[in-house]
C-alpha positions, 0 to 999 in steps of 0.5 A: 595433575595428569595421572596414568591409570597404568605404568606406575612401576619404576623408570626402566619399565616406563622407558622400555614401554615408551620405546616399544610403542614408539618403535612400533608405531613409527615402523608402520608410519615410515612405510608411508614416508617419502622415498629415502627421507623418512618424512611421513604424513602420518606420524602417531609417534609424535602424539605418543611421545607428547602424552608419555611426557605429560603422563609419566614425566620428563624422565621417559625421554630416553624411551623416545630416543631409543624408539625413534633411533631404532625405527629410523636406523632400520628404515634407512638400512632397508631403504639403503639410503646412505652408508651405515655411519651416515644413517646412524648420524642422521638417525641420531639427529632425527631422534633428538629432534623427535625428543625435543618435539615432545619435551618442548610441547610439554613445557609449553603446555605446562606453562600455558595450561597448567596441570589440568586437562587441556580438553575440558575447556575450549580455550585450552583446546585452542592452546593445545593446538597451537602448541602442537603447531609449534612443537612439530616445527622443532622435529620438522626443522631438525629432520629435513635439515639433517637429510639435506646435509647428509645428501639423502634428500635433494635440496629442492625437495627440502620444502616438501619434505619439511611440510610433510614432516610437519603436518604428519607430526601435527596431525599425530599430536592432535589425534593421538595425544587427546586420545591417550590423555583423556582416557588416561585421566581418572576417573574413567566413565562408568556407563550403564547398560543403556549408555553402553548400548548407545556408545556401541551404536555410535562407533558402529554407525560411525565406521559405517558412515566413514566407509560411506563418506570414502565411497568404499561401499558406493559404486562408480565415480562416487569416490569423488563426491563430497560424501566425506562430510557424512561422518560429521554428525556422528562426531557431533553426536560423540561430542554432545552426548558424551565428552572429550574422551569419546569425541577423541576416540571418534576422531581417531576412528574416522582418521583410521578409516579415511587413511585406510581407504585413501591408501587403497586409492578410494575417497575424495582425497585421492591425488596423483601420489600417495603422499599428496593424498595423505597430506590432503586427508591429514589436513582435513582430519586435523581441522575436524579433530580440532573442531570436534574437540573444541565442541566437546570442551564447550559441551563439557564446560557447559555441563560443568557449569550446570553442575556447579550451578545446580550445586550452588542452587542446592547449597543456596537452598540449604543456606536459606533453609538454615538461615530461615530456621535461624531467623525463626529461632531468633524470631521466637526468642525475640517474641519471647523476650518482647513478651517477657518485657511486656510482662516485666513492664506490666508487673513494674506498672502494677508495682508502681501502682500498688506502691502509690495506692499503698502509700495512700491506703496505708495513711487512710487506714491508719487515720481511720483505725483510731476513730473506728476503735473508738466507735466500735468500743463505745457502741459495744459499751452502749449496747451493753448498757442498754441491755435489750430493746429498740436502742439496743438493736440500733446499737447492734446495727452500729456495731456491725457497720463499724465491724465492716469498716474495720474489715475494709481497713484490714483489707487495705493494710493487707493489700499494701502488705503492712502486715506480714503473714503470721505463719504456723503449721496449717492443714489446707484441707481444714482451712477450706472446709472451714471456709465452705462451712462459712458460706454454706448457707448462702451457697445452699440458698442459691442451689450451688452444688459444692464438691470437695475433692481434697487429697487425704495425704496433703502435707502440712503447710507453714503459712498464715491460716487466717490469710489462707482462709481469706483467700479461700472465702474470696475465691469461693465468694467470687465463684458463687456470685459469678454463677448467680447469672447462670440458669443451668447447673451451678457446680463449685469444685474445690480440689487440693493436690500435691505436685509429683515433685512433692515441692508444692501444693495446688489448690483449685477453685472451679465453677460453672459460671459464665467465664471471663473474657480473654481481654480481661485476664490481664486486668482481673488482678488489678486493684479496684477493677471489678466486673460486678455491678456497682455496689456489689464489689470493690475490686480489692478481693483478687488483688488481696488474694494475689498479695497474700499468695505472693507474700507466701512465695506462691502463685495464682493463675486464672484459666477461663473461657466464656461459656466454659466457667472459670478455674483459679489455680493457686500453688504454695510452696512447702516451706519447713518451719524455722528453727526456734532460737535458744532460750527465746519465745516460741513462734506463736508467742512471738507472733502474738506480741508483734502488734497491739492496737492503739490505746484509746479511751474505750480500751481504758473503760473496758479495762477498768470494767474488767479490772485489767490494769496492765495497759495503764 
């Protein structure tokens, strides 16, 4: 909505200011009017009245009435056009026509353009021009009719008076109203130094061009030359480089210089009378003003469109960046979900494989258990009966082979988790030391440098010591066998630490072997998968280790690169021992009575020999 940057006080002040402005400009314009008719070809008050109604509201109409009435009464009285009563009546009619002109123009603009500035779009500029043509006809019809009826203007001159009145009001609206409206709408332009210099050069050179166009600075008969078109480039400059404000100001400057030169009898519009000259000039000025304002509006539209396009581009870039970041986040989440799903599928596949294999292994292990017990027992009896000699040596070999078979059976049962961990308080450093001592001879033979980096303040674990020792032996043995392929230094490092949170204990077994390729990391814990030569490994060691660690609630991980050795990292939780039930057996005694081997003939023979009859 149009808002004035001044005159924001109360209604009486607004009315008074409008009346003063209207009266002052009307008094000057009436000096150029037709004799005793008050019909002037130059009428800026029409533009002031329309701008006042648009900026300040319809309530300022009394100011237009007072200003117009006083100006016409004073002029008529000065020209002695009629009696005092006639002058008052005619002046009253004229002031009502001038007021109606402004109100009708404002109503039409509100209806056709709305509350926006009519000089920001070319279509609205042409609408404003049409409204000016129609609204000016109101005052041009009321004024000359009143003059003819009162006998002040002769009836044959009615057409001339009407056209002069209409053209003067139309030109006043097209020149003055745009100037007031564009410069009264907030915000005002903020020019920098270079911009201010350009504005100064524009208007200074425009005045010079107008003087040249009006032949005010040229000698002889050059006044009749078409140099009136010289100011056109400066008007285009104002429209293209600045906007509607500066274009309207440039049009007013051009009109003012041309009117002054025409009144003084110079320029291409000079005719037989002053009125004729000013009519020709005002027609030219009105056409140029509408053209320049439309051009400025087109430039403003294009500038606004470019600004909106830049804003839309920036907004689109921002949205694209946001969408891209969102897509990246979604993609990362999807990749994580896919990886998690693959891990879950792999775990499920391993579980199903272990379950199927476990059923077979459990059956085989149970079926082999009894025969192996018989073989082991009978061989031990035979070895005891033979004493020493060649047969006793062969019996010892049979005992060792049977023990190896029994260990394989126990591995099968442990792999299928047929035996839960028999937990007790365990010192992990001691378990590791015993495992290294067990394998010390073979490690020393192969020149393996064993380094123990054991934390002295490692807390006590609640675990199965025999299963943990089995894990340690397996990991150390695998590292030992891997380093046999290396010619360089062979170093085995066993490290224990407690995590900073104090909730887990970490065991690392690192070697300087050839390392494991990345494509085998996911298969290294599969049952029966081995990288060793045929006959050197069963592929059950690492699956057995993982089963034991997971049964204890821990994790085992592999870190290896070809040529940089391998590190197996085991983490075990610190679990407090369960409270013993009242009046019940201790944990150790309870665990010790969980399972006994099946009763066989060999065990009965041993019992008879030792005098033990508790099993019969």
